[in-house]
C-alpha positions in Angstrom: 147.1 -188.2 -20.6 144.4 -185.6 -19.1 144.0 -187.9 -15.9 147.7 -188.4 -15.4 148.0 -184.4 -15.3 146.4 -183.4 -12.5 147.0 -186.0 -10.5 150.8 -185.3 -11.1 150.0 -181.5 -10.4 148.1 -182.1 -7.2 150.7 -184.9 -5.9 152.9 -182.0 -5.6 150.9 -179.2 -4.9 149.7 -180.7 -1.6 153.2 -180.9 -0.3 153.9 -179.5 3.2 157.6 -181.4 3.6 160.0 -182.1 1.6 159.9 -186.1 0.8 162.4 -186.7 -1.7 164.3 -189.5 -3.7 167.7 -187.9 -4.4 168.8 -185.3 -7.1 166.9 -185.1 -10.4 169.2 -186.1 -13.5 166.2 -187.9 -15.9 162.9 -188.1 -14.3 161.2 -190.8 -15.4 157.4 -190.0 -15.9 155.0 -191.0 -13.9 151.3 -192.2 -14.9 148.8 -191.9 -12.5 145.7 -192.5 -15.2 142.9 -194.7 -14.0 143.2 -194.2 -10.0 140.4 -194.0 -8.0 139.0 -191.6 -5.5 139.2 -193.3 -2.0 139.1 -190.4 0.2 135.6 -189.7 1.0 136.5 -186.2 2.4 138.3 -185.6 -0.7 134.7 -185.6 -2.3 132.9 -183.1 0.1 132.8 -180.3 -2.3 130.9 -176.6 -1.5 129.4 -175.0 -4.6 129.7 -171.5 -4.7 129.2 -169.2 -7.6 132.2 -166.4 -8.3 131.9 -163.4 -9.7 134.1 -161.0 -11.8 133.6 -157.5 -12.1 134.7 -155.0 -14.5 134.8 -151.9 -13.1 134.2 -148.5 -15.6 137.8 -147.3 -16.1 139.7 -150.7 -16.3 142.5 -151.1 -19.8 140.5 -151.3 -23.2 139.4 -154.2 -24.8 136.9 -154.4 -27.8 134.6 -156.9 -28.9 132.2 -155.5 -31.1 131.8 -153.2 -34.9 129.0 -151.7 -36.4 129.2 -149.5 -39.4 126.0 -149.1 -40.9 127.9 -146.5 -43.5 131.2 -145.8 -44.8 131.2 -143.0 -42.5 129.4 -144.1 -39.4 130.8 -146.3 -37.3 131.2 -147.8 -33.6 133.2 -150.0 -31.5 132.4 -151.4 -28.1 133.9 -153.6 -25.3 135.2 -153.2 -21.6 132.9 -150.9 -20.4 133.1 -148.4 -23.6 131.8 -147.2 -26.9 133.7 -145.7 -29.4 132.3 -143.6 -32.6 133.4 -142.1 -35.3 131.8 -140.4 -38.3 134.5 -139.8 -40.8 135.3 -143.7 -41.4 137.9 -144.2 -38.9 140.0 -140.8 -38.9 138.9 -140.3 -35.3 137.5 -141.7 -32.2 136.0 -140.7 -29.6 134.6 -142.0 -26.3 130.5 -141.9 -26.1 130.5 -144.3 -23.3 131.8 -145.1 -20.2 130.5 -147.3 -17.5 130.3 -150.6 -16.1 128.6 -152.7 -18.9 130.5 -154.9 -21.0 129.0 -153.9 -24.8 128.8 -157.9 -26.3 127.0 -156.5 -30.0 126.2 -153.2 -31.4 122.7 -152.7 -33.6 122.2 -149.9 -35.6 119.0 -149.1 -37.7 120.4 -145.9 -39.3 123.7 -143.5 -38.4 121.3 -142.4 -35.7 119.6 -144.5 -33.9 121.5 -147.8 -32.5 121.6 -150.2 -29.4 124.1 -151.8 -27.4 123.5 -154.9 -25.7 125.6 -155.2 -22.5 126.6 -157.5 -20.0 122.7 -157.1 -18.2 121.3 -154.1 -19.4 120.1 -152.3 -23.1 121.2 -149.0 -24.3 120.2 -146.6 -26.5 121.3 -144.1 -28.7 118.7 -141.6 -31.0 121.3 -139.2 -31.5 124.4 -140.9 -33.3 125.9 -141.9 -29.9 126.5 -138.1 -28.6 124.0 -140.0 -25.3 123.5 -143.5 -25.0 120.5 -144.1 -21.9 119.2 -147.6 -20.4 116.5 -148.8 -21.9 116.1 -152.1 -19.8 118.2 -154.6 -17.6 117.6 -158.0 -16.3 118.8 -159.7 -13.2 121.0 -162.6 -14.2 123.7 -161.4 -16.3 123.9 -164.3 -18.5 120.4 -163.7 -19.8 121.0 -161.1 -22.8 122.4 -162.7 -25.7 121.7 -161.5 -28.8 119.3 -158.4 -30.4 118.1 -157.8 -34.1 115.7 -154.3 -34.4 114.0 -154.1 -37.5 112.5 -150.7 -36.4 112.7 -147.9 -34.0 110.5 -149.7 -31.8 110.2 -153.5 -33.1 112.8 -155.9 -32.6 113.6 -159.5 -31.4 116.0 -161.0 -29.1 117.6 -164.2 -27.6 116.3 -163.3 -23.8 116.2 -165.5 -21.1 118.0 -168.7 -19.5 120.5 -170.4 -21.8 119.3 -174.3 -22.3 121.9 -176.7 -22.4 122.0 -176.9 -26.1 123.3 -173.3 -26.2 119.9 -172.1 -27.2 118.0 -169.5 -25.7 114.1 -168.1 -25.6 113.0 -165.7 -28.2 111.6 -162.3 -27.1 109.9 -159.4 -29.1 110.1 -155.8 -28.2 107.2 -153.5 -29.5 108.6 -150.2 -27.9 112.5 -149.7 -28.8 113.4 -152.3 -25.8 112.2 -151.1 -22.8 109.9 -154.6 -22.5 110.5 -157.8 -23.8 107.7 -160.3 -24.4 108.2 -164.1 -24.7 107.5 -165.4 -28.5 103.7 -167.2 -28.7 105.7 -169.6 -30.1 108.4 -170.3 -27.1 110.8 -171.2 -29.8 114.4 -171.6 -28.0 117.2 -170.5 -30.9 121.1 -170.3 -30.9 120.8 -167.5 -33.4 118.2 -165.2 -35.3 117.7 -162.4 -37.9 114.3 -160.8 -39.1 114.5 -159.0 -42.6 111.3 -157.2 -41.3 108.6 -157.5 -38.7 107.1 -160.7 -40.1 110.1 -162.4 -42.0 112.7 -164.3 -39.9 115.4 -167.4 -39.4 116.0 -169.0 -37.0 118.6 -171.7 -35.6 117.3 -174.3 -33.7 119.6 -177.0 -31.8 118.3 -180.5 -32.2 118.6 -183.9 -30.3 121.9 -186.0 -31.7 124.0 -183.4 -32.8 121.9 -181.7 -35.3 120.9 -178.3 -36.0 117.7 -177.1 -38.0 117.2 -173.4 -40.1 113.7 -172.3 -39.6 111.9 -169.6 -41.0 108.8 -167.5 -40.3 106.5 -165.3 -41.8 104.5 -164.0 -39.1 107.0 -162.5 -36.7 108.3 -165.4 -34.9 104.0 -167.0 -33.9 105.3 -170.4 -36.1 108.3 -171.4 -37.8 108.8 -173.9 -40.9 111.8 -176.4 -41.1 113.7 -175.1 -44.1 117.8 -176.4 -44.0 118.9 -179.5 -42.0 122.3 -179.1 -40.7 124.1 -182.3 -39.4 126.9 -181.8 -37.3 129.2 -184.5 -35.9 131.8 -184.5 -33.5 131.4 -182.2 -30.4 129.4 -178.7 -31.8 130.2 -175.5 -31.1 125.8 -174.9 -31.1 126.2 -171.7 -32.3 125.1 -169.8 -35.8 125.3 -166.3 -37.2 122.9 -165.1 -39.7 122.2 -161.9 -41.8 119.2 -161.0 -43.9 119.3 -158.3 -46.4 116.4 -158.8 -47.4 113.1 -161.1 -47.2 114.3 -162.8 -50.0 118.7 -162.8 -49.8 119.9 -164.2 -46.3 123.4 -165.6 -45.3 123.6 -168.4 -42.5 126.9 -169.3 -41.3 126.9 -172.0 -39.3 129.4 -173.5 -36.7 130.1 -177.3 -36.2 132.4 -179.4 -34.7 135.6 -178.2 -32.6 139.1 -180.1 -31.2 142.3 -179.6 -32.0 142.2 -176.3 -32.2 140.1 -176.4 -35.2 136.1 -175.9 -35.7 134.1 -176.5 -38.8 131.7 -174.2 -40.3 130.1 -173.7 -43.5 128.5 -170.6 -45.3 125.1 -171.1 -46.8 123.2 -168.2 -48.9 119.5 -168.0 -50.4 118.1 -165.4 -52.6 114.9 -166.5 -52.6 113.7 -166.8 -49.0 115.1 -170.2 -48.6 113.1 -171.9 -51.1 117.1 -173.1 -51.6 119.8 -172.9 -50.3 123.3 -172.7 -51.8 126.8 -173.2 -49.6 128.8 -170.9 -50.9 132.5 -172.8 -48.8 133.3 -175.0 -45.7 135.6 -176.0 -43.7 135.8 -179.5 -42.2 138.1 -180.5 -39.7 139.2 -184.1 -38.2 136.7 -183.8 -35.5 134.0 -183.7 -38.9 132.7 -182.0 -41.8 131.7 -178.5 -42.3 127.9 -178.2 -41.1 125.1 -179.9 -43.8 127.7 -181.5 -45.2 128.3 -179.3 -48.3 129.7 -181.2 -51.4 132.1 -179.4 -54.3 132.4 -176.3 -52.8 135.5 -174.0 -51.9 137.1 -174.4 -48.6 137.0 -171.1 -46.9 139.6 -169.3 -44.3 141.6 -170.7 -42.1 141.4 -173.9 -39.6 138.0 -172.1 -37.3 135.9 -169.1 -37.8 136.3 -166.0 -36.9 134.6 -162.9 -37.3 132.1 -162.2 -40.5 130.3 -159.2 -42.0 127.9 -159.1 -44.8 128.2 -156.5 -47.2 124.7 -156.9 -49.5 123.0 -159.1 -51.2 125.9 -160.7 -53.2 128.8 -159.7 -51.1 130.3 -161.3 -47.3 133.7 -161.8 -45.9 134.4 -164.1 -43.1 137.9 -163.8 -41.5 139.5 -167.5 -40.6 142.0 -168.1 -37.8 144.2 -170.2 -37.2 145.6 -171.1 -33.4 148.1 -173.5 -33.9 149.9 -171.3 -36.5 149.8 -168.3 -33.3 148.0 -165.8 -32.1 146.5 -163.3 -34.1 147.1 -165.6 -37.1 143.8 -164.7 -39.8 142.9 -165.4 -43.3 140.2 -163.1 -45.0 137.5 -164.8 -47.5 135.1 -163.3 -49.0 132.7 -163.6 -52.3 131.6 -160.4 -54.1 129.0 -162.1 -56.9 126.9 -164.0 -54.1 128.1 -167.2 -54.3 132.6 -167.9 -55.8 134.2 -167.9 -53.1 138.4 -166.9 -53.0 140.6 -166.7 -50.0 143.6 -164.1 -49.6 146.9 -166.5 -50.0 148.4 -164.2 -47.2 147.9 -163.8 -43.4 146.5 -160.5 -42.3 149.1 -158.1 -41.3 149.5 -155.9 -38.5 147.2 -158.0 -36.0 148.9 -158.2 -32.5 145.9 -160.1 -31.1 142.8 -162.3 -32.2 140.8 -160.1 -34.4 137.3 -160.2 -32.5 134.7 -157.9 -35.0 134.3 -157.0 -38.6 132.6 -155.2 -40.7 132.4 -154.6 -44.1 129.8 -151.8 -45.1 131.2 -151.8 -48.9 132.9 -154.1 -50.8 136.3 -151.6 -50.3 136.3 -150.5 -47.0 136.2 -152.1 -44.2 137.4 -152.3 -40.3 138.2 -154.7 -37.3 138.8 -154.7 -33.9 142.2 -157.0 -32.4 141.2 -158.2 -28.7 144.4 -157.3 -26.3 145.5 -160.9 -25.7 149.3 -159.2 -26.5 148.2 -156.1 -24.7 147.6 -153.6 -27.6 143.8 -153.3 -28.2 143.8 -152.2 -31.9 141.3 -150.8 -34.8 142.7 -151.5 -38.4 140.8 -150.7 -41.2 141.1 -151.3 -45.1 140.1 -149.8 -48.6 140.8 -152.3 -50.7 138.8 -155.1 -49.6 141.3 -156.2 -47.2 144.4 -156.6 -49.0 145.9 -154.0 -47.0 145.1 -153.0 -43.3 146.1 -149.5 -41.7 146.1 -149.0 -37.8 143.6 -146.0 -36.9 143.2 -146.3 -33.3 145.8 -148.3 -31.2 145.7 -148.6 -26.5 148.9 -150.2 -25.1 147.9 -151.8 -22.1 151.1 -151.4 -19.4 151.9 -154.2 -16.7 153.0 -157.8 -16.9 152.0 -160.1 -20.0 153.4 -163.3 -19.0 153.5 -163.9 -15.1 153.0 -162.4 -11.5 154.2 -162.8 -7.9 152.6 -160.7 -5.4 155.0 -160.9 -1.6 152.2 -158.1 -0.1 148.7 -157.1 -1.1 150.4 -154.2 -2.6 154.1 -154.9 -3.5 154.6 -157.5 -6.8 156.3 -158.3 -9.5 155.6 -159.3 -12.9 157.5 -160.3 -16.7 157.0 -159.4 -19.8 155.8 -156.1 -21.3 154.1 -155.5 -24.8 157.7 -154.4 -26.0 159.9 -156.4 -23.8 159.0 -159.8 -23.0 162.1 -160.8 -20.4 161.4 -157.2 -18.9 160.6 -157.5 -14.9 158.3 -154.8 -13.3 157.6 -154.3 -10.3 154.5 -152.7 -8.6 153.9 -150.9 -5.2 150.3 -150.2 -4.9 149.1 -153.5 -5.7 148.8 -153.8 -9.6 147.7 -150.3 -10.2 150.9 -149.0 -11.3 154.2 -150.8 -12.5 157.8 -150.3 -13.2 160.2 -151.9 -15.0 163.3 -152.9 -12.5 165.6 -155.2 -14.8 165.8 -157.7 -17.5 165.9 -161.3 -17.6 168.2 -162.8 -19.5 166.7 -163.6 -23.4 165.4 -167.0 -24.4 166.5 -169.4 -27.8 163.6 -169.5 -30.1 162.0 -166.3 -28.5 161.2 -168.3 -25.3 159.2 -166.6 -22.5 159.6 -166.6 -18.4 155.9 -167.5 -17.7 156.7 -168.6 -14.4 157.6 -166.5 -11.4 157.3 -166.4 -7.7 159.1 -164.3 -4.9 160.0 -165.5 -1.5 160.2 -162.0 -0.3 160.5 -158.8 -1.1 164.1 -159.3 -2.4 164.3 -162.9 -3.9 162.7 -164.2 -6.3 162.6 -167.2 -9.1 161.5 -167.3 -12.6 161.2 -170.2 -14.7 160.6 -171.0 -18.8 158.4 -173.5 -20.5 162.0 -175.4 -21.5 162.9 -174.9 -17.7 165.5 -172.7 -17.2 165.2 -171.2 -14.3 166.7 -167.7 -13.1 166.9 -166.4 -9.3 167.2 -162.8 -8.4 168.4 -161.5 -4.9 168.3 -157.9 -5.4 164.4 -157.2 -5.8 164.8 -158.0 -9.7 166.9 -156.1 -10.7 169.8 -158.9 -11.8 169.2 -162.5 -11.8 171.7 -165.1 -12.2 171.0 -168.5 -13.9 171.0 -171.8 -12.3 171.4 -175.5 -13.4 168.4 -175.7 -16.0 165.5 -178.1 -14.9 165.0 -181.5 -17.5 161.7 -181.1 -17.8 160.0 -183.3 -20.9 156.9 -181.5 -20.8 155.9 -178.1 -19.9 155.5 -177.5 -16.2 152.1 -175.3 -14.6 153.5 -173.5 -12.1 156.0 -172.7 -9.9 156.1 -171.7 -6.2 158.4 -170.8 -3.5 157.5 -171.2 0.8 160.8 -169.4 1.4 164.0 -168.8 -0.1 165.1 -172.4 -0.3 162.1 -174.4 -0.1 160.2 -174.6 -3.5 157.8 -176.2 -5.6 157.5 -176.9 -9.5 154.1 -178.7 -10.9 154.7 -180.1 -14.7 152.3 -182.2 -16.5 154.2 -185.7 -15.7 156.8 -184.8 -13.0 156.8 -182.8 -9.8 160.0 -181.4 -8.1 160.8 -179.8 -4.9 163.9 -178.2 -3.4 165.4 -177.7 0.0 168.9 -175.5 -1.3 167.0 -172.4 -3.0 166.6 -174.2 -7.0 170.5 -175.6 -6.8 168.9 -179.4 -6.4 166.2 -180.8 -7.2 164.3 -184.1 -6.0 160.8 -185.7 -7.5 157.9 -186.2 -4.9 156.4 -189.8 -4.8 153.7 -189.3 -2.1 151.0 -190.8 -2.5 148.3 -188.2 -2.4 146.0 -188.4 -5.1 143.5 -189.4 -3.3 143.3 -185.8 -2.2 142.1 -184.5 -5.6 139.0 -182.6 -6.0 136.2 -184.6 -7.3 134.9 -183.9 -11.3 138.6 -182.9 -12.2 140.4 -185.9 -12.8 140.0 -185.8 -16.1 140.7 -181.7 -16.9 143.9 -180.5 -17.3 144.5 -177.6 -14.5 145.1 -174.0 -16.4 147.2 -172.3 -13.5 147.9 -173.5 -9.7 148.5 -171.1 -7.1 149.8 -171.7 -3.7 150.1 -170.1 -0.3 151.5 -172.2 2.5 150.8 -175.7 2.7 147.4 -176.0 3.5 145.9 -173.5 0.7 146.0 -174.4 -2.5 143.9 -172.9 -5.4 143.3 -175.2 -8.5 141.7 -173.3 -12.2 140.6 -175.3 -14.6 139.8 -174.4 -18.1 136.5 -176.4 -18.4 134.7 -178.4 -16.5 131.1 -178.4 -14.7 130.7 -174.9 -15.6 131.3 -174.9 -19.1 133.9 -171.9 -18.6 135.7 -173.7 -16.1 136.0 -173.6 -12.6 138.1 -172.8 -9.7 138.9 -174.8 -7.1 140.1 -174.1 -3.5 141.2 -176.2 -0.2 142.2 -174.4 2.7 143.3 -178.1 4.8 145.8 -179.2 2.3 143.4 -180.9 0.2 140.7 -182.8 2.3 137.7 -180.9 0.9 137.6 -178.5 -1.6 135.0 -175.9 -2.8 134.2 -175.3 -6.2 133.6 -171.8 -7.8 131.6 -171.5 -10.7 133.4 -169.6 -13.1 130.8 -167.6 -14.7 132.8 -165.1 -17.2 135.8 -166.9 -19.0 139.3 -165.7 -17.8 142.0 -167.1 -19.7 144.0 -167.8 -16.7 148.0 -167.1 -17.5 149.5 -166.5 -13.8 148.1 -166.8 -10.4 149.4 -165.7 -6.8 148.5 -165.4 -3.4 149.7 -163.3 -0.7 147.3 -164.7 1.9 144.2 -167.4 2.2 142.1 -164.3 1.4 144.0 -162.2 -0.9 145.1 -163.1 -4.2 145.9 -161.5 -8.3 145.0 -163.4 -11.3 146.9 -162.2 -14.2 145.3 -163.1 -17.7 145.8 -163.4 -21.0 146.1 -159.4 -22.2 148.3 -158.8 -19.3 144.6 -158.1 -17.3 144.9 -158.3 -13.9 142.4 -158.8 -11.5 142.2 -159.1 -7.6 140.6 -160.7 -5.0 140.0 -160.4 -1.3 137.8 -162.8 -0.3 139.4 -166.1 -1.0 138.4 -166.2 -5.0 134.7 -165.8 -4.5 135.2 -162.4 -6.2 137.5 -160.7 -8.7 138.0 -156.7 -9.8 139.3 -156.2 -12.7 142.6 -152.9 -11.7 142.8 -150.2 -14.4 
């Protein structure tokens, strides 16, 4: 199915002239799976590293949270650290810079560390000042930190292995310098109770993982728990040592079909015995370690978790198939008896990115801006109810963008109105609502948009409803609906008459401004970029008949790839997608100038054809 998808898409993408076979009445689905590459030129690929730059002052995104006490807490994310000293009644910005804060680690309410994209920051005065203590050249070289004192700490810092493991490093001067552990351990998760006793999850061959234990600060390790994983393992885990005897381990298993298995283990005797607390199995396999006769955890895949103490822990479960933001909470307050809340968390507008419970009753979560809203929510009754403490609504389109020039662009959807039509005249920095699209049944959205010039534009829904404007988005007229059997991928109008629609199984073109559509059967599948035949493109963008960009969600790079051809598909350049971006819409105004709208209405701009992307404020 996926091969058929990409072949079909690229057939339409690479059209340079209209070659139809009559108006579309009831399209016949075409199967291209299994067709080999026959063009030698099509396999000429240049591999280039693309770079995504997050600049200070960009729209707020929070992804990590830490509350060492019920009063003192911190939230970090996209170039920002916010702090509170009154249980979240007020939040103050403490840091603004170029680092995306991945993790916060506090030893007390005054001393803490913030792990950035490629720098480690430290505060010794409760966050009033954050200073850089160390940095690395490769932004993929800092993954996790765990400090056991103001000077001694451990981290997973180094090149990521194919298994997801990283070298264990040690610092004795507060993070200024890091040395490789004498054991040369490669781990995917670590936790230390003190300077000597620690635990690590180590990936093993054949989709297995092992939980190891050290009593000498990581110089040597002893296996304690085998965690067999079937299917496609996430290769990740989360560990928290409450004391040298009391440790929690949340281990991820196989993923598939919007589900991910996971298991929670707990020990109160330094790992002599590990007791399974709960587990979630999926169609891809049982939970790691295959624990028997244990309660099922919340959700169908793992979300954030928080350890309160040696008896209490919370885990949030996600349900991607239920819709964005759907999450349920599970917990234990006696070290082993697990219970899940029957209702989904209310008030969440995006995915929950992090959670912190400093006590059994008081907790906080931060929500990602996938819906355009970044928020901090709090509970004072163990997660039964939540109330917002901080909320930031990002301006700009939420569903699709189309730029006519590097300065003039249009967008669909806003945080408050999914049918709003927006316009920018300064390259996406500011947006103004200029019109409204007709509402759709079942609360559908217009997630495809293409403006042929400053006045004429087209918007399409997943169900095939097509709208046209002749007055720069102020008013819209419905065109004949398209009989698409599956959602389209992109729409592109080269001029007000000539347009293309790329769906998952059929490819359509029009030469009369969308009144009539024709299928194209040109045998151009051999011009696909190599190594993508098994991948479904996340988005297609086009400028003219020769320049085409294809964004894939996964590929040779684990975060996906950006492919570009400047000669109609004869040769392709693959840009390594070093930073994962969920592309929702893409638009180019020249071979060099383009825009990407990511989930959470995050807008990125390129001026070098996709080699570098800068997030706009």
